[in-house]
C-alpha positions, 0 to 999 in steps of 0.5 A, spaced: 510 472 511 511 477 505 505 481 503 505 485 496 501 491 497 499 496 491 497 503 490 494 502 483 494 508 477 492 509 470 499 507 467 504 507 473 503 503 480 507 504 487 508 497 490 511 495 497 513 488 499 512 488 506 514 483 511 508 482 516 512 478 521 518 483 522 513 489 520 519 491 515 519 493 508 523 488 503 522 492 497 519 498 494 518 502 487 513 506 483 513 502 476 509 502 469 503 497 470 506 493 465 512 492 468 509 490 475 504 486 471 510 482 468 513 481 475 507 479 478 506 474 473 513 471 474 512 471 481 518 475 482 516 478 489 515 471 492 509 473 496 503 469 498 498 475 499 497 481 495 493 487 498 491 493 493 487 499 494 481 499 491 478 506 488 471 508 491 466 513 489 465 518 495 459 521 492 463 525 487 463 524 479 468 520 477 472 520 470 476 515 465 482 515 470 478 512 475 475 507 471 482 505 468 485 504 475 479 500 476 481 496 470 488 495 472 486 493 479 482 487 476 488 485 471 493 485 477 488 481 481 487 476 476 494 475 475 496 474 482 490 470 483 483 472 486 483 468 492 490 471 494 488 478 493 485 483 498 481 489 496 483 495 501 479 501 501 482 508 502 476 512 506 470 507 506 466 506 512 464 499 509 469 493 510 471 488 506 474 481 508 473 484 515 478 490 514 477 497 516 479 502 511 486 505 511 484 512 514 480 508 519 485 503 521 491 508 521 488 515 523 481 513 526 478 518 522 475 518 514 477 525 514 484 523 514 488 526 509 495 524 506 499 527 511 495 524 516 496 517 514 504 519 512 505 521 520 501 515 522 506 510 518 512 514 521 509 513 528 509 506 527 517 505 526 523 506 530 527 512 529 534 509 527 536 514 522 539 521 522 536 527 520 529 531 522 525 525 521 529 519 523 524 514 521 526 516 514 533 518 515 538 521 511 542 518 505 548 517 510 544 515 516 538 511 513 532 510 517 527 504 516 523 508 511 528 511 507 526 512 500 519 512 501 516 517 497 509 519 494 505 514 492 509 509 495 506 512 502 500 509 499 502 502 498 505 502 505 499 504 508 495 499 504 500 494 507 500 496 514 493 496 514 492 489 511 498 486 515 495 489 522 487 488 520 486 483 515 487 475 515 494 475 515 496 468 518 
């Protein structure tokens, strides 16, 4: 099954289309929220489920950008379908839909940071490419994670967490 996973932002969001059976990336990009919304509305991803990272407050005050991101989570959820959307949290100990948070699932710790999550993802893939990190590879000898960068790592973390710990059939 194909799963659309999103790391939302205030004006741009990263997404991956993840094959949950083969455990492979089908598509990935960072794009404007309006472009991503258009792709969702026209069902260009051909996915049955969407998992999206839901911002949460961890005891600190939040500002306008957090609320803008939450607004986009709702817009994407409404466009894709509320019943077909799963919210995945980054660090929370609470679970929704029976899903652990990204850091708990991938790193077994709520204290894990972005580099810990990135390494946990790399460790799940075969080292088939070239270079220092063959899971990523090089332009001439790409690995399965070639082209994954910045916020796309977060979208992939959401996809893997949901694919492994969620109600994917």
